[in-house]
ZADO-1210 file (C-alpha; in nm, 4 decimals, padded with zeros to 6 digits):
<atoms>
<atom x="10.1944" y="10.6617" z="12.1131" code="MET" pos="1"/>
<atom x="10.1592" y="10.9989" z="11.9567" code="GLN" pos="2"/>
<atom x="10.5264" y="11.0838" z="12.0264" code="SER" pos="3"/>
<atom x="10.6072" y="10.7408" z="11.8686" code="ILE" pos="4"/>
<atom x="10.3980" y="10.8301" z="11.5664" code="ILE" pos="5"/>
<atom x="10.5524" y="11.1884" z="11.5324" code="SER" pos="6"/>
<atom x="10.8881" y="11.0230" z="11.5360" code="GLY" pos="7"/>
<atom x="10.7884" y="10.7969" z="11.2645" code="CYS" pos="8"/>
<atom x="10.6665" y="11.0975" z="11.0639" code="ILE" pos="9"/>
<atom x="11.0092" y="11.2459" z="11.1083" code="ASN" pos="10"/>
<atom x="11.1551" y="10.9231" z="10.9937" code="LYS" pos="11"/>
<atom x="11.3367" y="10.8544" z="11.3256" code="GLU" pos="12"/>
<atom x="11.4599" y="10.4989" z="11.3233" code="ARG" pos="13"/>
<atom x="11.4166" y="10.4460" z="11.7039" code="SER" pos="14"/>
<atom x="11.0433" y="10.5465" z="11.6697" code="SER" pos="15"/>
<atom x="11.0018" y="10.3174" z="11.3778" code="GLN" pos="16"/>
<atom x="11.1623" y="10.0397" z="11.5769" code="TYR" pos="17"/>
<atom x="10.9237" y="10.1081" z="11.8714" code="LEU" pos="18"/>
<atom x="10.6127" y="10.1112" z="11.6684" code="LEU" pos="19"/>
<atom x="10.7030" y="09.7935" z="11.4963" code="TYR" pos="20"/>
<atom x="10.7774" y="09.6217" z="11.8384" code="LYS" pos="21"/>
<atom x="10.4622" y="09.7560" z="11.9787" code="GLU" pos="22"/>
<atom x="10.2245" y="09.5983" z="11.7144" code="PHE" pos="23"/>
<atom x="10.4398" y="09.3344" z="11.5741" code="TYR" pos="24"/>
<atom x="10.2092" y="09.0424" z="11.7316" code="SER" pos="25"/>
<atom x="09.8920" y="09.2189" z="11.6376" code="TYR" pos="26"/>
<atom x="10.0008" y="09.2695" z="11.2795" code="CYS" pos="27"/>
<atom x="10.1603" y="08.9095" z="11.2562" code="MET" pos="28"/>
<atom x="09.8366" y="08.7630" z="11.3598" code="ALA" pos="29"/>
<atom x="09.6526" y="08.9447" z="11.0554" code="ILE" pos="30"/>
<atom x="09.9355" y="08.8389" z="10.8132" code="CYS" pos="31"/>
<atom x="09.9029" y="08.4694" z="10.9291" code="ARG" pos="32"/>
<atom x="09.5414" y="08.4650" z="10.8458" code="ARG" pos="33"/>
<atom x="09.6190" y="08.5292" z="10.4824" code="TYR" pos="34"/>
<atom x="09.9681" y="08.3926" z="10.4476" code="ALA" pos="35"/>
<atom x="10.0355" y="08.0150" z="10.3185" code="LEU" pos="36"/>
<atom x="10.3146" y="07.9875" z="10.5987" code="ASN" pos="37"/>
<atom x="10.5013" y="08.1885" z="10.8476" code="ASP" pos="38"/>
<atom x="10.7751" y="08.2872" z="10.5822" code="PHE" pos="39"/>
<atom x="10.5126" y="08.4482" z="10.3820" code="ASP" pos="40"/>
<atom x="10.3413" y="08.6186" z="10.6731" code="ALA" pos="41"/>
<atom x="10.6665" y="08.7792" z="10.7776" code="ALA" pos="42"/>
<atom x="10.7072" y="08.8894" z="10.4265" code="GLU" pos="43"/>
<atom x="10.3708" y="09.0453" z="10.4328" code="VAL" pos="44"/>
<atom x="10.4229" y="09.1829" z="10.7621" code="LEU" pos="45"/>
<atom x="10.7647" y="09.3803" z="10.6450" code="ASN" pos="46"/>
<atom x="10.6004" y="09.4865" z="10.3385" code="ASP" pos="47"/>
<atom x="10.3068" y="09.6273" z="10.5569" code="GLY" pos="48"/>
<atom x="10.5321" y="09.8131" z="10.7930" code="PHE" pos="49"/>
<atom x="10.7276" y="09.9685" z="10.5137" code="LEU" pos="50"/>
<atom x="10.4047" y="10.1065" z="10.3735" code="LYS" pos="51"/>
<atom x="10.2934" y="10.2144" z="10.7168" code="VAL" pos="52"/>
<atom x="10.6388" y="10.4150" z="10.7540" code="PHE" pos="53"/>
<atom x="10.6067" y="10.5566" z="10.4087" code="THR" pos="54"/>
<atom x="10.2397" y="10.6733" z="10.4443" code="HIS" pos="55"/>
<atom x="10.2198" y="10.7450" z="10.8261" code="ILE" pos="56"/>
<atom x="10.2236" y="11.1074" z="10.7474" code="GLY" pos="57"/>
<atom x="09.8595" y="11.0427" z="10.6051" code="LYS" pos="58"/>
<atom x="09.7250" y="10.9102" z="10.9353" code="TYR" pos="59"/>
<atom x="09.4723" y="11.1333" z="11.1102" code="ASP" pos="60"/>
<atom x="09.5606" y="11.1693" z="11.4632" code="PRO" pos="61"/>
<atom x="09.2008" y="11.2284" z="11.5650" code="GLU" pos="62"/>
<atom x="09.1052" y="10.8714" z="11.4667" code="LYS" pos="63"/>
<atom x="09.2412" y="10.5589" z="11.6417" code="PRO" pos="64"/>
<atom x="09.5744" y="10.4230" z="11.5016" code="PHE" pos="65"/>
<atom x="09.5166" y="10.0473" z="11.5371" code="LYS" pos="66"/>
<atom x="09.2294" y="10.0255" z="11.2722" code="PRO" pos="67"/>
<atom x="09.4356" y="10.2433" z="11.0386" code="TRP" pos="68"/>
<atom x="09.7411" y="09.9946" z="11.0778" code="LEU" pos="69"/>
<atom x="09.5259" y="09.7016" z="11.0561" code="ALA" pos="70"/>
<atom x="09.3759" y="09.8226" z="10.7230" code="ARG" pos="71"/>
<atom x="09.7241" y="09.8659" z="10.5743" code="ILE" pos="72"/>
<atom x="09.8431" y="09.5271" z="10.6901" code="ILE" pos="73"/>
<atom x="09.5338" y="09.3676" z="10.5405" code="THR" pos="74"/>
<atom x="09.5548" y="09.5418" z="10.2104" code="ASN" pos="75"/>
<atom x="09.9263" y="09.4627" z="10.1869" code="THR" pos="76"/>
<atom x="09.8266" y="09.0928" z="10.2517" code="ALA" pos="77"/>
<atom x="09.5720" y="09.1266" z="09.9727" code="ILE" pos="78"/>
<atom x="09.8298" y="09.2566" z="09.7390" code="ASP" pos="79"/>
<atom x="10.0714" y="08.9984" z="09.8183" code="HIS" pos="80"/>
<atom x="09.7895" y="08.7344" z="09.7339" code="TYR" pos="81"/>
<atom x="09.7155" y="08.8927" z="09.4155" code="ARG" pos="82"/>
<atom x="10.0716" y="08.8915" z="09.3002" code="MET" pos="83"/>
<atom x="10.1215" y="08.5132" z="09.3915" code="ASN" pos="84"/>
<atom x="09.7925" y="08.3572" z="09.2881" code="LEU" pos="85"/>
<atom x="09.5328" y="08.3588" z="09.0289" code="LYS" pos="86"/>
<atom x="09.1395" y="08.3171" z="09.0782" code="PHE" pos="87"/>
<atom x="09.1303" y="08.1308" z="08.7520" code="SER" pos="88"/>
<atom x="08.9777" y="07.8070" z="08.9096" code="ASP" pos="89"/>
<atom x="08.6747" y="07.9503" z="09.0863" code="HIS" pos="90"/>
<atom x="08.3212" y="07.8912" z="09.0081" code="ASP" pos="91"/>
<atom x="08.0392" y="08.1628" z="09.0219" code="ASP" pos="92"/>
<atom x="07.7828" y="08.1167" z="09.3173" code="VAL" pos="93"/>
<atom x="07.5127" y="08.0571" z="09.0480" code="ASP" pos="94"/>
<atom x="07.6641" y="07.7166" z="08.9631" code="ASP" pos="95"/>
<atom x="07.6020" y="07.5774" z="09.3127" code="HIS" pos="96"/>
<atom x="07.3029" y="07.5333" z="09.5422" code="GLU" pos="97"/>
<atom x="07.3151" y="07.5242" z="09.9233" code="GLU" pos="98"/>
<atom x="07.3432" y="07.1655" z="10.0212" code="ILE" pos="99"/>
<atom x="07.1656" y="07.0160" z="10.3192" code="GLY" pos="100"/>
<atom x="07.1760" y="07.1446" z="10.6735" code="GLN" pos="101"/>
<atom x="07.4691" y="07.2980" z="10.8392" code="ALA" pos="102"/>
<atom x="07.6959" y="07.0373" z="11.0400" code="ALA" pos="103"/>
<atom x="07.6590" y="07.0557" z="11.4187" code="SER" pos="104"/>
<atom x="07.9752" y="07.1589" z="11.5861" code="ILE" pos="105"/>
<atom x="08.0740" y="07.2021" z="11.9543" code="TYR" pos="106"/>
<atom x="07.9687" y="07.5265" z="12.1003" code="GLU" pos="107"/>
<atom x="08.3109" y="07.5406" z="12.2602" code="GLN" pos="108"/>
<atom x="08.5045" y="07.5784" z="11.9414" code="LEU" pos="109"/>
<atom x="08.7834" y="07.7977" z="12.0237" code="ALA" pos="110"/>
<atom x="08.9036" y="08.0993" z="11.8073" code="TYR" pos="111"/>
<atom x="09.2341" y="07.9484" z="11.7656" code="LYS" pos="112"/>
<atom x="09.0957" y="07.6071" z="11.6784" code="ASP" pos="113"/>
<atom x="08.8823" y="07.7864" z="11.3869" code="LEU" pos="114"/>
<atom x="09.1777" y="07.9776" z="11.2650" code="LEU" pos="115"/>
<atom x="09.3890" y="07.6481" z="11.2418" code="VAL" pos="116"/>
<atom x="09.1105" y="07.5083" z="11.0222" code="LEU" pos="117"/>
<atom x="09.0804" y="07.8245" z="10.8082" code="VAL" pos="118"/>
<atom x="09.4604" y="07.7836" z="10.7413" code="GLN" pos="119"/>
<atom x="09.4086" y="07.4642" z="10.5788" code="THR" pos="120"/>
<atom x="09.1536" y="07.6263" z="10.3248" code="LEU" pos="121"/>
<atom x="09.2855" y="07.6852" z="09.9803" code="SER" pos="122"/>
<atom x="09.4323" y="08.0572" z="09.9490" code="PRO" pos="123"/>
<atom x="09.1342" y="08.1799" z="09.7537" code="ALA" pos="124"/>
<atom x="08.8709" y="08.0412" z="09.9965" code="TYR" pos="125"/>
<atom x="09.0770" y="08.1401" z="10.3125" code="ARG" pos="126"/>
<atom x="09.1219" y="08.5036" z="10.1640" code="THR" pos="127"/>
<atom x="08.7547" y="08.5516" z="10.1099" code="VAL" pos="128"/>
<atom x="08.6485" y="08.3932" z="10.4322" code="PHE" pos="129"/>
<atom x="08.8856" y="08.6011" z="10.6269" code="ASN" pos="130"/>
<atom x="08.7850" y="08.9201" z="10.4443" code="LEU" pos="131"/>
<atom x="08.4052" y="08.8498" z="10.4967" code="TYR" pos="132"/>
<atom x="08.3785" y="08.6506" z="10.8175" code="ALA" pos="133"/>
<atom x="08.6716" y="08.7928" z="11.0180" code="ILE" pos="134"/>
<atom x="08.7349" y="09.1503" z="10.8851" code="ASP" pos="135"/>
<atom x="08.3733" y="09.2348" z="10.7962" code="GLY" pos="136"/>
<atom x="08.4102" y="09.3313" z="10.4202" code="TYR" pos="137"/>
<atom x="08.1110" y="09.2966" z="10.2055" code="SER" pos="138"/>
<atom x="08.1199" y="09.0699" z="09.9075" code="HIS" pos="139"/>
<atom x="08.1173" y="09.3855" z="09.6757" code="GLU" pos="140"/>
<atom x="08.4270" y="09.5151" z="09.8617" code="GLU" pos="141"/>
<atom x="08.5977" y="09.1774" z="09.8345" code="ILE" pos="142"/>
<atom x="08.5092" y="09.1630" z="09.4716" code="ALA" pos="143"/>
<atom x="08.6858" y="09.5137" z="09.4185" code="SER" pos="144"/>
<atom x="08.9860" y="09.4171" z="09.6217" code="LEU" pos="145"/>
<atom x="09.0474" y="09.0938" z="09.4686" code="LEU" pos="146"/>
<atom x="08.9331" y="09.1816" z="09.1104" code="LYS" pos="147"/>
<atom x="08.6784" y="08.8970" z="09.0962" code="ILE" pos="148"/>
<atom x="08.2945" y="08.9018" z="09.0569" code="SER" pos="149"/>
<atom x="08.0705" y="08.9216" z="09.3500" code="THR" pos="150"/>
<atom x="07.9327" y="08.5901" z="09.2696" code="GLY" pos="151"/>
<atom x="08.2937" y="08.4503" z="09.2923" code="THR" pos="152"/>
<atom x="08.3279" y="08.5991" z="09.6233" code="SER" pos="153"/>
<atom x="08.0062" y="08.4298" z="09.7394" code="LYS" pos="154"/>
<atom x="08.0925" y="08.1129" z="09.5775" code="SER" pos="155"/>
<atom x="08.4253" y="08.1084" z="09.7668" code="ASN" pos="156"/>
<atom x="08.2749" y="08.1958" z="10.0896" code="LEU" pos="157"/>
<atom x="08.0023" y="07.9001" z="10.0308" code="PHE" pos="158"/>
<atom x="08.2903" y="07.6750" z="09.9613" code="LYS" pos="159"/>
<atom x="08.5069" y="07.7837" z="10.2422" code="ALA" pos="160"/>
<atom x="08.2195" y="07.7182" z="10.4864" code="ARG" pos="161"/>
<atom x="08.1296" y="07.3890" z="10.3349" code="GLN" pos="162"/>
<atom x="08.5017" y="07.2726" z="10.3640" code="GLN" pos="163"/>
<atom x="08.5134" y="07.3891" z="10.7248" code="LEU" pos="164"/>
<atom x="08.2032" y="07.1899" z="10.7993" code="ARG" pos="165"/>
<atom x="08.3606" y="06.8846" z="10.6401" code="GLU" pos="166"/>
<atom x="08.6885" y="06.9341" z="10.8212" code="LYS" pos="167"/>
<atom x="08.5092" y="06.9603" z="11.1522" code="LEU" pos="168"/>
<atom x="08.3286" y="06.6419" z="11.0798" code="MET" pos="169"/>
<atom x="08.6654" y="06.4523" z="11.0032" code="VAL" pos="170"/>
<atom x="08.8060" y="06.5862" z="11.3309" code="LEU" pos="171"/>
<atom x="08.4921" y="06.4448" z="11.4855" code="ASN" pos="172"/>
<atom x="08.3897" y="06.7869" z="11.6291" code="VAL" pos="173"/>
<atom x="08.0341" y="06.7421" z="11.5387" code="ASN" pos="174"/>
<atom x="07.8768" y="06.5677" z="11.8254" code="LYS" pos="175"/>
<atom x="07.5035" y="06.6165" z="11.8309" code="PRO" pos="176"/>
<atom x="07.4165" y="06.7124" z="12.1732" code="ALA" pos="177"/>
<atom x="07.2510" y="06.9727" z="12.3611" code="GLU" pos="178"/>
<atom x="07.4100" y="07.3222" z="12.3119" code="GLY" pos="179"/>
<atom x="07.5452" y="07.2542" z="11.9589" code="THR" pos="180"/>
<atom x="07.5669" y="07.5156" z="11.6905" code="ALA" pos="181"/>
<atom x="07.5920" y="07.5516" z="11.3161" code="ASP" pos="182"/>
<atom x="07.8925" y="07.7208" z="11.1583" code="LEU" pos="183"/>
<atom x="07.7309" y="08.0643" z="11.1305" code="GLN" pos="184"/>
<atom x="07.6446" y="08.0537" z="11.5192" code="GLN" pos="185"/>
<atom x="08.0219" y="07.9676" z="11.5733" code="VAL" pos="186"/>
<atom x="08.1116" y="08.2521" z="11.3425" code="GLU" pos="187"/>
<atom x="07.8974" y="08.4917" z="11.5274" code="ARG" pos="188"/>
<atom x="08.0137" y="08.4144" z="11.8633" code="ARG" pos="189"/>
<atom x="08.3862" y="08.3493" z="11.7970" code="VAL" pos="190"/>
<atom x="08.4722" y="08.5947" z="11.4981" code="ILE" pos="191"/>
<atom x="08.1868" y="08.8487" z="11.5189" code="GLY" pos="192"/>
<atom x="08.0364" y="08.7081" z="11.1819" code="TYR" pos="193"/>
<atom x="07.7241" y="08.9354" z="11.1562" code="ASN" pos="194"/>
<atom x="07.5244" y="08.7314" z="10.8784" code="GLY" pos="195"/>
<atom x="07.5847" y="08.9658" z="10.5836" code="LYS" pos="196"/>
</atoms>
């Protein structure tokens, strides 16, 4: 991998192609979490790799490459989101209270199934949910990245979770039975949600 990275630093097209080919699927999965569709995801992916190739000289070879790459791709997706959408229709968390108990859902809900449901969220809710629950950003970091208030980040996460619960109920996924879990338990198990 170091020889490919060195080639990319020297702007060798063959090394850039190998790096792109090696990490295409990994990066496309990140882009799909944030994009509205595959076309937008491909645009984010290509913009992200352009940034990677432009800034690869700043990569510290003493550290793992994959997290560095993921951070650039995620930031590119956020930049793309900010260029195309506004947060004008979002309320602050103080305007809402937690309603009722968490919906029960199958313990067996797969990561892929959850991502499909997350894709149906509005772009604002999906972006905050992905940054918080999947990528591990704090509300303060999300607020800074998206240029929104911390309260708006919390509100968007609350609403995203609420909509996911509703979508699960509509899909008849909530069968109260032994071994069921609430959304936070599924997040913890499926996507490493840590309850921040």
